[in-house]
C-alpha positions, 0 to 999 in steps of 0.5 A, a space after each residue: 128665888 129663895 124664900 129667905 128674906 121674903 114675907 107674904 102680904 095679903 090685902 083684903 078688899 071689897 071686890 078682890 083679895 090680893 096676895 104676893 110674896 114681898 122682898 122687904 129689902 127692896 119693897 117689891 113683889 118677889 112674884 106676880 100678884 094673885 087676885 081672887 074675887 072677894 066672896 059674897 057674902 064676905 063673911 070672915 069664914 068665907 074670906 079666910 078660905 080665899 086667903 088660904 087659897 092664896 097662901 097655898 099658891 105661894 106655899 114655897 115662902 110659907 114655912 119660914 116666912 111671916 104672913 101679913 093680912 090687911 082688913 078694912 077695919 080697926 084691928 086690935 090684937 087680931 080682933 076686928 073692931 069695926 066694919 064701916 065698909 065690910 060685912 057686919 059679921 066681922 065686928 069683934 071677930 078674932 080673925 087672927 085665931 081663925 086664920 092661924 087655925 086655917 093656915 097652921 101658921 102665925 099670922 099678923 092682921 092689920 088695918 088696911 090703911 095702916 099697912 098702906 101708910 107703912 109701905 109708903 113711909 118705908 118704900 114709897 112717897 114718904 120714904 125717909 121722911 121724919 116727923 108726922 106723916 098722915 096717909 089718907 086713902 080716898 076710896 069707898 071711905 077714907 082710911 088714914 094712917 099716922 106715922 111718927 118718925 116712921 113708927 105707926 100709930 095704929 087705927 087712927 080712923 080719921 076718915 070718921 071725923 065729924 066735920 060740919 055735923 057729918 062723918 067726913 067720909 060720907 062727904 069727901 070719899 072718892 066714892 061720893 064724888 063718883 056717886 054724885 057725879 062731881 068734877 074734880 073742881 066740885 070735889 076739891 072744896 070738900 077735900 079742902 075742908 077735910 084736909 084743913 081740919 086734919 092739919 088744924 088738929 095735928 099739924 102734920 109734916 106731910 100728907 100722902 094721898 092714896 086710893 085709886 083716885 090718886 092716879 089723877 092727883 094732878 087734877 085735884 091736889 093743886 086745887 087745895 090751899 093748905 100749909 102742909 105739903 100734900 103728895 100722891 102715894 107712890 105704891 098705889 094698889 101694891 101698898 097694902 100687900 107690901 105694908 102687911 108683909 113689912 108689919 108681919 116681919 116686924 111682928 115676927 122678929 118682935 120689933 
């Protein structure tokens, strides 16, 4: 396939770093995804070396294609500002400059939940949805993305809201469910408290629930009693790659 119209998306996770070229007209991978284990310790330098390996694998789309990279932390102007669930050496690290030097190519760096939210609004569960859409990713922590009429409001970090004196993700993340051996019925009241709090603050038009646990959404979403429609994500583990590619394309054309 010609590289014209493609962008390369790379999603950095705690256990693996995944990448693929994306057909942005269809919102689909244009080639099979490549996954490489996340190095340990996962310092910026070590992770960027792995990202370079992935870019090299898809070099046919590199010269004339945008490259987008997700990071599990707040990202402002290419600098990582938080590291709740990654190595603390990322804090205040200019990863955009490091990657552009490593790859000799312009790179767009974005928060991982923001990338997933963009993908779901443009190609997934919330496609064509107007108003305020809040994506939440239930995983090691709780990532969030806010999109108003399809436009991203970046770095929302609503998984760290203080609820009942506690950081929300330390109570309601799916990793906590697993750690404490909770059933879906036992976990649901924690989600109920979280989503009720979110909707009372922001009055969204739709919640989209992502993360690996979303594949079992039928076991816990029906247990929630909230006024906002709440649905599972559609793109699941493809969302970060697709969203990163989409945002890189937007940045590339200045839109």
